[in-house]
N, C-alpha and C positions, 0 to 999 in steps of 0.2 A: 119801293121795289124790288124784284129778287135781283138778285145778281147772277144770271145764267154765263156764269164765267164757263173757260175750257173745262172740262173732266179733271181732277186728280189724276196725278201718276196712279197710284192705285186703283182707282175706276178704269184708269182708260185698259190695266194690265185684264181686267176680263174681256171674254171672248165677244167677237163681234156678233152672235146669235143672243147672249146676253143684252148686251145694250141694245141691240133692236130692239128685244124685246120689252125693255125698259121705256123705250120713248114710245111704241106702240099704246104702252097704259099710262104713260104720261109717271115715268117714277125715275126719281134721280137717285144713283147709288151713290151717295157720299162715303161711307165707310159701310165696311163688312156687315156688321152688327144694325144699320139701322137705316132706313127707307123713307125718303122723302116724296112725294105726292104734292104736284103744283100744276096751275092752267098757264102762271105764266110765261115759264119755260119755253112752253109749244102753244102760241097764241093761235096759228094755223088749227087747231085740231079741237074738235068739238069736245065739249062739255063733259068733265069727266062722268056725269052720271048717266050720259048718253051710252059710253061704253063700256062693254062687257068686259065683266072683272074675272080674271082667271081663275080655275082653279087652285092652283098654288097660294092666292092671297083670298081666294074666300075663306079660306079657315080660320085665318089670322084677321076678320074682318071686325069681329066683336072685342078684338084685344087694343083697336084704334081710339088714338085722344085725339081730338078735334081742338086744335089751339090757333085762333084768327083764319086765316085761309088756307093753314097747313095741316096735315094729319100724318101725325109720330108712329111708326112700327116697331115695335121690337123682335126681330128678326132670329134673336140667338138661338141656337141647337140645343135641345132639351139633352140632358148629363146622358153621355155614353153609356151601353148596359155589355158586360162582357158576353164572348161568343158564346152562342148554345145557351144561352137564361133570358133570353126575352120574355118568358112568360115565369119566370121565378124571380121571388123577390129576393133581394141581398140580405145574409146571413146580418143575424141582431150581435150586436155587439155589446155583450155585457160586460159593467163594470164588474172587476175583480175588487174582491175584497178580504181583511185579513181577519181571520177566524181561527180558533182552537175546536180539535174534537176530542171529545172524551173517550179513549178507547177502551175496551177488553177482549182477551182474548187467551184461549190457551195454547202455552208455548209446545206443545207435546208434537214431535216431528218435525220443528222448524229449529232453524240455525238462527235464531237470536232475532231479533228486532230490525236491526239494519241490514238495510238492502246493499248488498255485493255486487254492482253490475259488472258484467263478463263472467260471475260465477253463477251461472241457472243450476247447476246441479245442487247448487247447495242454497234451497229454498227460506224464505223469509217473509216475518208479517209484513212488511211495507213492500214485498213484492205484490203480494195479495191487494194489499190497500190501495198502491198506486194503480193496479189494473181497475178495479173497484171503482175510482173514481173519474178516470178515462173513461171507459163505459157508462159512468151514470152522466157523464156531460158537464162535469164540475171543472175540469182543467182541460187542455189541447193535448195529443197525444204527444205534441214533443216533448211536455213536461214531463210526461213518463220518464221519459232519459235523463234527462238533465234535470233533478228535482229541483237545485237551483233556480230555476226560472219562477218555481212556484215559491219560493223561500221556506223552502221544508224545513223544520227541525224536529226533533221529538224531545221529551224531557229525561226517557233513560233510554239507555241502550242495554237491553237486557238480552241475558245469555242464552246459549242455546238450550232448549227444553223448560225457560223461566216462562211464567206465564202474570197477567199481568189484567187487576182489576180497576185501576185508575190513570191507566197511561194517557199523557197530552202530549198532542202535535200542534203545530202551528203550522199557516199556511197559507196561501191567496188562495181563494177560490172563484169561478162564477157563482153568484147565491142562486140557485134556480129551485124551481118550486120544490116542495116535500124531498128535499134536499137527503136528508136521513135517510128516508125508506128507500130511495132509489141508491143511495152507496150502499145501504145493506139486502137489496136483492142481490148485489154483484158479490156478494162476500159468503164464506163459506159460514155457518150457524155458530161454530167458534171464534168468530171472528164478529164482535158487535160494535158498532159508533153509538154510544148512548145519550151523547151532549153534545150541543152546539153553541157557542158563546163568541160575539165580535168582539174583537181586539183592538188597539191603538196597531198604529201602521207602523209602527217597528218593533212592535213583539216579538221577541223569541223564547219560544217554551222550554227553553233549557238556561238560558243566561235570567229570565228573570225567575224560574224556580227556588224558593227560599230552601227546601229542605223536600225529602222525600222518604216514604215511608213504607216499608217491607215487611210482609210476615215471613217464616221459614213453619211448615206444617210437615210434622213429625212423627211416627210411631213414639210412640212413650218409652218404649222398651231399648229405645237408644238410650235412656239415663240408667236401665237395669246395671248393677253392678259384672264386671269384666268374668265374675266365677259363675254368671247363669247363662242359661243359655243363650245366644247371640242374637236367637228369633224368639222367644217367647210371650207368645200372643196371648197366656195368659196374664201378663204383666201388668200392673194399676198403679199410676205414678199415687206415691203417698205424698202427704202433706211436707214433710221435712224433707224429701227430695224436691219438691217443687221449688220450696222454700232454698236448699242452698242453690239448686239451679239460677234463681232470680238472684241470690246475693252476688253469685258470678255474674250474670249476665249484666248486672247494678257497675260492675266494674270498667266497665268501657265505656261508663258517661262519662263525657268531657273531653279535650280534645288530647289525643295521644300519636304516637307513630306508627302507622301502619303498614311499614315497610314489608316486616312479613307474611301481610298478609294478603301480598298479591306478586305476582312475579314481575311487575313494571317498573317498580320503584327501587331506588340505594336510598340507605339507611341516614343519608343526609340531606335529601332531598325534601324541599320548603313544603309540596306538593304531599308527600308523603304524611302529612299531620292531618287527622281529620278529625272532624267535629260531630259527637254522637249527642243526643238530648235525651235516648231515651230509648232503654233495650228491657225484656220484659218475656216472663212466659204466663201465657193466662193458662185459667183452670182444663184440665183435660176432657174430652166429649170423645163416645164411642162412635166408629161408624164401622158398618157389618163386621160385629164383634171384635175390630182391631180399635184399640186406644189412640190415637191421639192427640196432640197439645200445638199450640201455635206460638211461636215466636215473635213478636214483634220488636221492630227495630227503624226510629227515624234519628234520620242525620243529614246534615247538608249535602254530601254527596259520597258515593261510594269508588273503593275502584274495582278492577275485573278482581272477582271473585272474594272479596274483599267480609261479603257478610255471610258465605259460605263456610271459610274459615273461622271466623269468629262463631258462629255456632259449631263446627266441629271440636275447636279447642275445648269449648266447654264440654260436651261430651266429652272429651276425651281426660277431662279432670274429673268429672262426675264418675263415670265407669272406674276410677281408678286407675288409670291408665299411665296420669299425667300429674305432677302437683301442683299444687295452687300459686306456686311460685311460677311456675313457669309463663302466668299472665303477665306478671310485672316484669320480666325478662325479654318477651316477645315485643316489646315496647322500645327496646335498649337498640344500641348498634349491631347487637349481636346478632348473628343468623341463627334463627330458631324454627327447627322441623313443627311446624303447625298444619295437620290435618284440614283437608277439604271436604265436607260434606258433601252429598247428591244434590244436584239442583232440582230436582223433580221438585222438591217440597216450596222451594223459593217463587214466593209471588209479589209484586210492585203493587202494593195496598192503594196509595194516594200519594199525590204530588199538591204542594203546597207553596201557594203563592202571596203571603205574608203582605209584602212589601208594598207589592203593585194593589192589590186589594183597598190599600190604605191607601194610596194614589189616587185611584182611578174608580174604584168598586161604589163610590159616591159619591160623584161627580156629575149624575145624572146622564149620562151618555154613554155609560162602558158598568154592564154587570162584573160584579163580582165573581171570580173563580173559585168558588166553595163546591158548586156541584150537588148542594143540599137537596133539591128536587130529583138528584138521578141516585141516591142516594139507594132505593128501591130496586131499582134496576141493576145495581151494582151488586147487591146482595143475592136476588136473583140467579145472576150468571153467574154466582160464585157457589152459588150452589146447584146450578145445571151443569158446568163445565169444567170448572176449576178444582173442586173439590172432590167429585166422583172421579174424574183422571188421574189427579192423587193417588185415591186409594186403590183403586184397579191395576193402577200401574206399579204401587209397590205390592199387591198381590203378586201378581204376573212375574215382574222385574224382580222382585227383590233390593231392590236398589238397597235399601237402607241397611239391610242385614248383610249384603255383599261387603257396604264399604266399613260397617263395622268390623267385619272378622281381617282387614286389612291395619287396624289400629296396631295392633299389637307388632307389626314390623317397624314402627315408627319410633325415633330414639329421641326421647325429649328431655334427655338429659344432657346430650351433645352440642353444643356450639361451635362456631366460630365468627370472626369479625367482620362485617360482611360490609364486601367494597372497597374494600380497603380506606375505606373515609374517603372515596371516590365523588361519592355522590353518581356515576354514571349511570344514567337511564337506558335500563333494559328496551329495545327497540321491539314495538309491537304494531302489524300491520293492522292490527281492530282500533289502534288512537284515532287513525285521522286526522280530522281537521276539529274534531272536538277535544283534543289533547285529555284533560282532566274529569270530564265529562263522567256522569253517572253509567259505570257498562258491567254493574252485576246482577 
């Protein structure tokens, strides 16, 4: 026998019209989300089959389940939609994935790689990159103003005017279809994304980078003796001079104190000691009637202006402005006047992840970060954008010739005790949170 006790308090709170409607159609409301229909509660009424089902209940008729003499009906309301979007599908929420991007760019006209929020007058490579990521739909727009939200990190903070053929950045993005094509469609032609790889969730492109390889392209008349014309385009680098250059460059190999090769370090700071794996000059070649050579250097990390000063001191020695002994003295605590070569010819060639590749490159889940398949694209980009820019800018602006004319004013014999042994660090607004990261 069905208990037809008085209605519960929650049911009695319903309006009288609702209760009467329930009685008319033999419906007892026991819960806001459940409807019970029975003949026993209202024996004076004719069977339910003879009653007309109201339209509001007819739409749920197929969803009812008969259990004995009872009919159970789920009357929960469908999910609410936002106002004004009745006919719109809710936006898809794609999962974010940690990736690395292989970048190449010509640095002419840019104030370095790193973005400087609040300084819109100084355009950087990351300004164009972040804008392209937002427009391509890879990251939300608010990630463009706060790059920490996408865990963004670059391997090297290239300086003003410095180019790159193998820069690598790590970040979290939505892996949309044709992602590389879409990003590149919003970038200028002198900035390209050449490759993409998935990496571990905690990957940081700066911290996981074991070493960086830079190249410095310069006209060979930079090695001509000081008695010759500053810009003698007919000059050709002899085998003997090339051998001398490589002998001097090889002296940089190993660990040395490079406090004289940057403006940010004191002579006794441990971070001023840097490890150079190799440094050498390749065979010269001719472009547009002018002979060039490329110096390559591989090191764990470099400080601001370090590579340009390493090149500048060797040039000063080969030309006869400085004695070879200045090289040894520059690694001591004395303050040595080290000239800084122009930034035009400096290019970030490649970044290395040997330890990461050893641990994750062959685990079956991740790819090694070696970029062998992208080498053709890298070489093509250098030939199309980087090398021609260096050659044409050197011809138009004569940056190397103008710098060579300043070498006589340097005093390579004068020395001073650096920083009085305090090891006090010269503050720099460029260091930011990256500390001793690669900045040249």
